[in-house]
C-alpha positions as CSV (number, residue, x, y, z in Angstrom):
1,M,-9.1,-2.1,-16.3
2,M,-8.9,-0.6,-12.7
3,N,-5.9,1.4,-11.0
4,T,-5.1,1.2,-7.2
5,R,-2.4,3.0,-5.0
6,I,-1.2,1.1,-2.5
7,Y,0.7,3.5,0.2
8,S,2.5,1.0,2.3
9,K,3.4,-2.9,3.1
10,R,1.2,-3.0,6.2
11,G,-2.1,-2.5,4.4
12,F,-0.9,-4.1,1.4
13,E,-2.8,-7.7,1.3
14,Q,-6.1,-6.1,2.7
15,T,-5.9,-3.2,-0.3
16,V,-5.3,-5.8,-2.7
17,N,-8.4,-8.1,-2.0
18,N,-10.5,-5.0,-1.5
19,A,-9.7,-3.9,-4.8
20,V,-9.9,-7.3,-6.4
21,A,-13.6,-8.0,-5.3
22,L,-14.5,-4.3,-6.5
23,A,-12.9,-5.3,-10.0
24,Y,-14.4,-8.5,-10.0
25,E,-17.8,-7.1,-9.2
26,R,-17.6,-4.5,-11.9
27,R,-16.4,-7.0,-14.4
28,K,-13.0,-5.4,-14.9
29,P,-10.4,-7.7,-16.5
30,S,-7.4,-6.2,-15.0
31,I,-6.0,-4.2,-12.2
32,D,-3.0,-2.1,-12.0
33,F,-1.2,-1.8,-8.5
34,L,0.8,1.4,-8.0
35,L,3.3,0.6,-5.1
36,L,4.2,4.0,-3.5
37,F,6.7,2.4,-1.1
38,S,10.0,1.1,-1.6
39,V,10.3,-2.5,-2.5
40,K,13.7,-4.6,-2.0
41,E,14.4,-6.9,-4.7
42,A,14.0,-10.0,-2.2
43,E,10.2,-8.9,-1.4
44,K,9.2,-9.0,-5.0
45,E,8.4,-12.6,-5.3
46,Q,6.7,-12.5,-2.0
47,L,4.4,-9.3,-2.7
48,L,3.7,-11.2,-6.1
49,A,2.7,-14.5,-4.3
50,T,0.2,-12.4,-2.4
51,I,-1.6,-10.9,-5.0
52,K,-1.5,-14.3,-6.9
53,E,-3.1,-16.0,-3.7
54,N,-6.3,-14.5,-4.2
55,P,-8.7,-17.1,-5.9
56,L,-10.0,-14.5,-8.3
57,I,-6.6,-13.9,-9.9
58,L,-5.9,-15.3,-13.1
59,T,-2.1,-14.1,-13.2
60,A,-0.2,-11.4,-12.0
61,Q,3.0,-9.9,-13.4
62,W,5.7,-6.8,-12.4
63,R,5.6,-3.8,-14.7
64,F,8.3,-1.2,-14.5
65,E,10.6,-3.1,-12.2
66,T,9.1,-2.7,-8.8
67,V,6.9,0.3,-9.1
68,M,3.5,-1.3,-11.0
69,M,2.2,-4.8,-10.9
70,T,-0.8,-5.8,-12.9
71,A,-3.3,-8.6,-12.1
72,Y,-5.7,-10.4,-14.3
73,I,-9.2,-11.0,-13.0
74,K,-10.9,-14.5,-13.6
75,T,-14.1,-13.7,-15.5
């Protein structure tokens, strides 16, 4: 498993894509994203959908409400 901290919404998509590619290269089965910015209830599904759009992602889910999400990498 890999862990990645995301500090702002502005760089969210790029950070996710870079981290997923790195996890795939290192053959990691999953990656945890710790969000260090506030997430409104209405934004939860949009952020999750952004992660699921990556073709290397098998599935993704929220953990601990809006603080952390886990993505599982295709192998």
